[in-house]
C-alpha positions in Angstrom: 27.5 37.8 -34.6 25.8 36.4 -37.7 22.8 34.4 -36.6 20.1 33.0 -38.9 17.0 31.1 -38.0 14.4 29.1 -40.0 11.4 26.8 -39.7 8.2 28.8 -39.2 4.8 27.7 -40.4 2.3 30.1 -42.2 1.0 31.4 -38.9 4.5 32.3 -37.6 4.5 29.6 -35.1 7.7 27.7 -34.7 7.6 24.1 -35.9 10.6 21.7 -35.8 10.2 18.0 -36.5 13.2 15.7 -36.2 13.2 12.6 -38.3 14.9 9.4 -37.3 15.3 6.8 -40.2 16.5 3.3 -39.9 20.1 2.9 -40.9 20.7 1.1 -44.2 24.5 0.9 -44.4 25.8 -2.7 -44.4 26.6 -3.8 -40.9 25.4 -0.6 -39.2 23.5 -1.6 -36.1 23.6 1.8 -34.3 20.8 4.3 -34.2 21.2 8.1 -34.1 18.7 8.8 -31.3 17.8 6.5 -28.3 14.5 6.8 -26.6 16.0 8.8 -23.7 17.3 11.5 -26.0 13.9 11.6 -27.7 12.4 12.5 -24.4 15.0 15.2 -23.9 14.2 16.7 -27.4 10.5 16.6 -26.7 11.1 18.6 -23.5 12.7 21.3 -25.6 9.6 21.5 -27.7 10.7 19.4 -30.7 8.6 16.7 -32.4 10.3 13.4 -33.2 9.1 10.9 -35.8 10.9 7.6 -36.5 10.8 4.9 -39.1 9.6 1.6 -37.7 12.5 -0.6 -36.7 14.9 2.3 -36.4 16.3 1.2 -33.1 15.6 -2.6 -33.2 19.2 -3.6 -34.0 20.4 -1.5 -31.0 17.9 -3.1 -28.6 15.3 -0.3 -28.7 11.8 -1.2 -29.7 9.2 0.9 -31.5 7.2 0.9 -28.2 10.3 2.3 -26.4 10.3 5.3 -28.7 6.5 5.8 -28.6 6.6 5.7 -24.8 9.0 8.7 -24.9 6.7 10.7 -27.2 8.0 9.8 -30.7 5.6 9.0 -33.5 6.1 6.2 -36.0 6.0 7.1 -39.7 6.9 5.6 -43.1 10.4 6.3 -44.2 9.3 8.9 -46.8 7.5 10.9 -44.1 10.6 10.7 -41.9 12.6 12.4 -44.7 9.9 15.1 -44.9 10.9 16.2 -41.4 12.8 19.5 -41.2 15.8 17.9 -39.6 16.9 14.3 -40.2 19.5 12.7 -37.9 21.4 9.5 -38.8 24.6 7.6 -38.0 25.7 7.1 -41.6 24.5 10.0 -43.8 25.0 9.7 -47.5 28.8 9.4 -48.0 29.4 8.0 -44.5 29.7 4.4 -45.7 31.0 5.1 -49.2 29.7 7.0 -52.3 26.0 7.7 -52.1 23.6 5.6 -54.0 20.9 7.1 -56.3 18.3 5.9 -53.8 20.0 7.7 -50.9 20.2 10.9 -52.9 16.5 10.6 -54.0 15.4 10.7 -50.4 16.9 14.2 -49.9 14.7 17.2 -50.6 15.5 20.9 -50.8 15.5 22.6 -47.4 16.2 19.5 -45.4 18.7 19.8 -42.6 20.8 16.6 -42.4 22.9 15.7 -39.3 25.2 12.7 -39.2 28.5 11.2 -40.1 29.1 11.7 -43.9 32.9 11.5 -44.4 32.9 14.6 -46.7 36.7 14.7 -46.8 36.8 11.1 -47.9 33.8 11.4 -50.2 33.7 15.0 -51.4 31.7 14.1 -54.6 28.9 12.9 -52.4 29.0 16.1 -50.4 28.6 18.0 -53.6 25.7 15.9 -54.7 24.0 16.4 -51.3 24.6 20.1 -51.6 23.0 20.2 -55.1 19.9 18.6 -53.6 19.5 21.9 -51.6 20.3 20.2 -48.3 21.9 21.9 -45.3 24.2 19.2 -44.1 26.3 18.9 -40.9 29.1 16.3 -40.7 29.5 15.4 -37.0 32.9 14.0 -37.4 34.1 17.5 -38.3 33.1 19.0 -35.0 36.3 20.5 -33.6 38.0 19.0 -30.6 37.7 22.1 -28.4 36.5 22.1 -24.8 33.1 23.5 -25.5 32.4 20.8 -28.2 33.5 17.7 -26.1 29.9 16.7 -25.5 29.2 16.7 -29.3 32.4 14.8 -30.3 31.2 11.7 -32.0 34.7 10.6 -33.0 35.8 10.5 -29.4 32.7 8.8 -28.1 32.8 6.1 -30.7 36.6 5.7 -30.5 36.3 4.8 -26.8 34.1 1.9 -27.8 36.4 0.9 -30.7 39.5 0.9 -28.5 37.8 -1.2 -25.9 36.3 -3.7 -28.4 39.6 -4.1 -30.3 41.2 -5.6 -27.2 38.4 -8.0 -26.7 38.6 -9.1 -30.3 42.3 -9.6 -30.0 41.9 -11.6 -26.8 39.3 -13.8 -28.3 41.5 -14.6 -31.3 44.8 -14.9 -29.4 46.4 -18.3 -28.4 47.3 -16.8 -25.0 45.5 -15.5 -22.1 46.2 -11.9 -21.1 47.1 -11.9 -17.3 49.9 -13.6 -15.6 48.6 -16.8 -14.0 50.4 -18.8 -11.3 49.2 -22.4 -11.0 50.4 -25.7 -9.5 51.4 -26.6 -13.1 53.5 -23.5 -13.5 53.3 -19.8 -14.2 52.0 -18.3 -17.4 53.6 -15.0 -18.4 51.2 -12.1 -19.3 50.5 -11.3 -22.9 52.5 -8.4 -24.4 50.4 -5.9 -26.2 51.6 -3.0 -28.4 49.2 -0.1 -29.2 50.2 2.1 -32.1 48.4 5.5 -32.1 47.5 7.1 -28.8 44.3 9.0 -29.6 41.1 8.2 -27.8 40.8 4.7 -29.3 44.4 4.0 -28.4 44.1 5.1 -24.8 40.9 3.1 -24.4 42.8 0.0 -25.8 45.7 0.5 -23.4 43.4 0.8 -20.4 41.4 -2.2 -21.4 44.4 -4.4 -22.1 45.9 -3.4 -18.7 42.6 -4.3 -17.0 42.8 -7.7 -18.5 46.3 -8.1 -17.1 48.5 -7.6 -20.2 51.9 -5.8 -20.3 51.2 -2.9 -22.5 53.5 -0.7 -24.6 52.3 2.2 -26.8 53.7 4.4 -29.5 52.6 7.6 -31.0 54.3 10.1 -33.2 53.3 12.9 -30.9 55.8 13.2 -28.0 53.2 14.7 -25.7 51.4 11.3 -25.8 53.9 9.9 -23.3 52.1 11.3 -20.3 48.7 10.0 -21.5 50.1 6.5 -22.0 51.6 6.4 -18.6 48.4 7.7 -17.0 46.6 4.6 -18.1 49.3 2.2 -17.1 51.2 1.7 -20.4 54.9 2.2 -21.2 55.7 4.7 -23.9 57.9 3.5 -26.8 60.4 6.2 -27.7 62.0 6.2 -31.1 64.9 8.4 -32.2 62.9 10.5 -34.7 62.4 14.2 -35.3 58.8 14.6 -34.3 58.6 18.4 -34.7 55.4 19.2 -36.6 53.8 15.8 -35.7 51.0 17.4 -33.8 48.2 18.6 -36.0 45.3 20.9 -35.0 42.4 19.9 -32.8 44.4 17.2 -31.0 45.0 15.1 -34.1 48.3 13.9 -35.5 49.6 15.6 -38.6 50.6 13.7 -41.8 54.3 13.3 -42.1 56.6 12.7 -45.1 57.5 9.3 -46.7 61.1 9.4 -45.3 59.7 9.9 -41.8 57.4 6.9 -42.1 60.2 4.7 -43.6 62.5 5.5 -40.7 59.7 4.9 -38.2 59.0 1.5 -39.7 62.7 0.5 -39.4 62.9 1.5 -35.7 59.6 -0.1 -34.8 60.4 -3.5 -36.3 62.0 -5.0 -33.2 59.2 -3.6 -30.9 56.5 -5.1 -33.1 58.3 -8.5 -33.2 58.5 -8.6 -29.4 54.8 -8.3 -28.8 52.1 -10.9 -29.0 49.3 -8.5 -30.0 49.6 -5.3 -32.0 46.6 -2.9 -32.1 46.9 0.0 -34.5 44.7 3.1 -34.3 46.8 5.8 -36.1 44.6 8.1 -38.3 44.9 11.5 -39.9 41.6 13.3 -40.6 40.8 13.3 -44.3 43.8 11.3 -45.3 44.7 7.7 -45.8 45.9 6.1 -42.6 49.7 5.9 -42.5 51.2 2.5 -43.1 53.2 1.8 -40.0 53.3 -2.0 -39.7 54.9 -3.5 -42.8 54.7 -7.1 -44.2 58.3 -7.6 -43.0 57.3 -6.6 -39.5 54.4 -9.1 -39.5 56.8 -11.9 -40.7 59.1 -11.1 -37.7 56.2 -11.7 -35.3 55.7 -15.0 -33.4 53.3 -17.4 -35.2 50.0 -17.1 -33.3 50.4 -13.3 -32.9 47.5 -11.0 -33.7 47.3 -7.6 -35.5 44.0 -5.7 -35.0 44.0 -2.7 -37.4 41.4 -0.2 -36.1 42.4 2.2 -38.9 41.2 -0.2 -41.6 38.4 2.0 -42.7 41.0 4.6 -43.8 43.2 2.1 -45.5 44.8 0.6 -42.5 48.1 1.0 -40.6 49.2 -2.5 -41.5 50.4 -3.1 -45.1 48.6 -6.5 -45.1 45.2 -5.2 -43.9 42.1 -6.0 -45.8 39.0 -4.1 -44.5 36.6 -6.4 -42.6 38.7 -9.5 -43.5 40.9 -11.8 -41.4 44.2 -12.6 -43.2 46.8 -15.0 -42.0 50.5 -14.5 -43.0 53.3 -16.7 -41.6 51.0 -17.8 -38.8 50.1 -14.2 -37.8 46.5 -13.1 -38.1 45.7 -9.6 -39.3 42.1 -8.4 -38.9 40.9 -5.0 -40.0 37.4 -4.2 -38.6 35.9 -1.0 -40.0 33.1 -0.5 -37.6 33.8 -1.8 -34.1 31.3 0.5 -32.4 28.4 -1.2 -34.3 29.3 -4.5 -32.7 28.1 -3.1 -29.3 25.3 -1.0 -30.7 23.3 -0.4 -27.5 26.0 1.5 -25.7 27.6 3.0 -28.8 24.1 4.4 -29.8 23.6 5.8 -26.3 26.9 7.8 -26.6 26.2 8.8 -30.2 22.7 9.9 -29.4 23.9 12.1 -26.6 26.3 13.7 -28.9 23.5 14.3 -31.4 21.2 15.7 -28.8 23.9 18.2 -27.6 24.6 19.2 -31.2 20.9 19.8 -31.9 20.7 21.8 -28.7 23.3 24.1 -30.2 21.8 24.5 -33.7 18.1 24.4 -32.8 16.9 27.4 -30.9 13.4 28.3 -29.6 12.6 29.7 -33.1 14.2 27.1 -35.3 17.5 26.4 -36.9 20.3 28.7 -35.7 23.3 29.2 -37.8 25.8 31.2 -35.9 28.5 31.7 -38.4 30.9 33.0 -35.7 30.7 29.7 -33.8 33.6 27.4 -34.8 31.4 24.3 -34.0 28.9 25.4 -36.6 31.4 26.5 -39.2 33.6 23.4 -38.8 30.8 21.0 -39.2 28.6 22.8 -41.8 29.3 21.1 -45.1 26.6 22.3 -47.5 24.1 25.1 -47.6 22.2 27.1 -50.1 22.9 24.6 -52.9 26.7 24.6 -52.6 29.5 23.1 -50.5 30.6 25.7 -48.0 33.2 23.9 -46.0 36.7 25.1 -47.1 38.4 21.7 -46.7 35.7 19.9 -48.7 35.9 22.7 -51.3 39.6 22.1 -51.6 39.1 18.4 -51.9 36.7 19.2 -54.8 39.3 21.5 -56.4 37.0 24.6 -56.2 38.0 28.0 -54.7 37.4 28.2 -51.0 35.1 30.9 -49.8 33.9 29.7 -46.4 30.3 29.4 -45.3 27.9 31.5 -47.4 25.2 33.7 -46.1 22.0 31.5 -46.1 18.9 32.5 -48.0 16.8 32.3 -44.8 14.6 34.6 -42.8 17.0 36.6 -40.6 15.8 37.3 -37.1 19.2 38.0 -35.4 21.9 40.5 -36.0 
């Protein structure tokens, strides 16, 4: 096993300070550590410093952090910490600005969501600053990593909130309602993409009383759909090869998506609300709902495109905008978890705390290069991009994680 550790002061005593900056990305109301996780990290012997106001938009005051043992410090000092944790690391909300890059110093360990497959140039710029960076969205979906899976924890929130957004904008109520004035039929909801967000959307719509159908390119999703009360939509398509690694869907060819669109048209038209969540890691989201499908829907219908941040599953989606076409509203929110930041931050912070528990040992940063959680999430180290998929996106030869130039205390 290749294990490497760092962070010692001149006396040989282990020192690890974790910095928590305030998020600066537009619309980002979450925070990477909540006070409860600060207390947990303090119990492990780590110091935590935070930028004033870091948790305010999530409902956590500076006094809340101080009460749990964290110390307030100016932003520059926060970035002088050995480890900095954030929600949106440079690249996570688009290409990094000069100001974001200027905050990074050689030797810094950066943990957060940075979208390195979508913004590989920023990943390279971060690497050139001498930063060891981890992208939490690349943590593999394996059993041992479930407690660190930020995509899943945030997708649960996104799926839930997508249904509430649809319900608020709809011209119908969700449940069947029998009154002296007559009976109202339940709203019909179609969920496209049965990952974590899709399953959360199905369950939420069912709890509100809707009749729910769901479609996914992966045939094994049928059992999951039925387990939360939905009806699986089956299309006559060859779906062999549709399941990618790590529990994700694989990208399919253009002919497949064209045939899929043809077969889904009548299903889309028969529903009042369509919620789309289909995404492929590192790729543009597949276009599943066409303009023609939208035109076939009843005026007053709603499309909520949860995949908008990756280009959208609906041909008419505009990120973070509401568009009306032929009486149908298409809305593409790009950051639904940030609209419920208190609980979204609580889940995200728990993921971060569990990840730090893996990579921070009693003597400092531990890089176990035989651990798939470490190698899958480690993007840059030693001045270079070391993640094979990001290297490929940059068009450079893939070599895998490099041996770090750190003091080695393991074997």
